[in-house]
C-alpha positions, 0 to 999 in steps of 0.5 A: 247514671245509676239505674233506679230499678231492675227494669231500668237496668235491663232496659239499658242492657237491652239497648246496649246489646241492640246497638252492638248487634248482639241482642241475647234474651237468655243473657237478659234473663240470667242478669234479671235472676242474678240481680233479683237474688242479690237484692233479696240477699241484701234485704235479708241482711237488713238493707232497705230495698233502695240500698240493696238495689244500689249494692247489686247494681254496683256489684254487677257493673254497668249495663255497658260493661256487661254488654261488652263483656258478653260480646268479648266472650263470644268473640273469644269462643268464636276465635277458639272454635275457628282455630280448632277447626282450622287445625283439624282440617289441616291434619284431617287425614291424621284424624280420619285414617285411625278412625277408619282403620279402627272401625274396619278392624273392630268390625272384621274382628267381631265378625270373624273372631267373636262367636255368637252366643245363644241363651236358652231359659227355663222358668221354674215356679216356687210352689208352697207345700201341700201341708202349709198355707200359701202365706207361709211361702214368703219371698224371703223364705223362698229366696233363702231356699233358692240360695241353698238349693243353688249352692248344692245344685251347682257344686263342682262335682255336679257341673263336671258331670254335666260337662262330661255328659253333654260334651261341653267346652271341648276346646277349653278342656283340651288346654285348660284345667277342669277347674277353670272350665267349671268356673267358665261354666258358672259364668255362663249359667244364670239364676235370676228371681222374678215376680217377687221370688215366686219364680226364678229363671235358669239360663245357659249361654253357648255358641251352639243354640241346641247345646244351650237348650239341652244344658238349660233343660239339664240344669232345670232338672238338676234344680228340681232333683236337688230340691227333692233331695233336700226335702228328703234329707230334712224328713230323714233328719226329723225321723231320726230325731223322733226315733232318738227321742222315743228310745230315750223316753221309753227307757225312762218310762220302763225304768219308772214303771219298774220302780212303781211295781217294785214299790207296790209289791213291797207294800210301800207307800207311793207318793202322788208326785211319783204317780203324776211324774209317771203319768206325764212321762207316759203322755209324752211317750204317747204324743211322740209316738203319734208324731212319728206315725203321722210323719210316716203316714205323710212321708209320701206327700212330704217327699214331694212337697216338703219345704218349697216345691219346684215346678217347671212352668216354661221348658227350655226352648231353642233360641232363635236369635243370639244375645251377643256380641253386638257387632254394631256395638263393637264397631262403634266402640272401635270407631270412637277409640280410633277417633280418640287416637286420631285426636291424640295424634293431631294434638301431638303433631300440632304441638311438634309444629309449634315447637319447631316454629 
């Protein structure tokens, strides 16, 4: 008998599952959703509600077929799980032994051969200049400025000097080229921006917590010093540019002034355009002289605040806890690896047994 509605179909499915002793509300809900979707699809294709329902029921099959199929799937899954459990129990020591060996081995390795690492951090505030407004120290500008300072502060020469001064990487320096040691140091250095680029953190990792703190202090001082050098360099470039412009304008002004004096002495007529050109040249010369004097007057302030100023707000501290490696994490990874190896061995053993049979 063909069901007349979804409720009729589900009622028959529920009754059949109950007779088989396998009532499953989740299965009934899934069948309801699929039937409703199938009927809606048929109606969208132009079928009537009755035709769409009949087509959906025929496509799904009878409730008795759905109930027996679900029981068969559960039985197959139960049989498969039983077979897998029996196999694992039969070869349990092939599974347990590699897991224990790898767990113990990685635990010993992490405890004795992976040295603890300590990280010390210094927070540096990026301050706007004294001669500019706060709004000009935008995050994009601060980020680009920090990138430039980082490139010049962490050059190979600077890092080699730090390595020698602080006695870093003594073991590595004995067996590796200095260039490889510098690359190792770059990996141990961290420069991370925070608070929308208004601050950045300079950090350093080392096996020795005191050495980590001293190196972080030196790195922070290096950033501040390099920022001042870059500011002074910019001022020097501006001063040189102004001096060159003043020299060029002075030569032109003296030349034009001499021409006008000669013309007046000879009693020649001087066009108004020549007089205006001379006045313009003289005004330009005065303006650039004023700019140079202003630059010299502000040089002391600018040297301390040109560009963006770096100010250490949180000095480096002696780290109290290591940041790695995680002995638990290493042991857990070894345990998982050992378990995977054990499963592989069990599978190979079971296959060879079946082949022999």
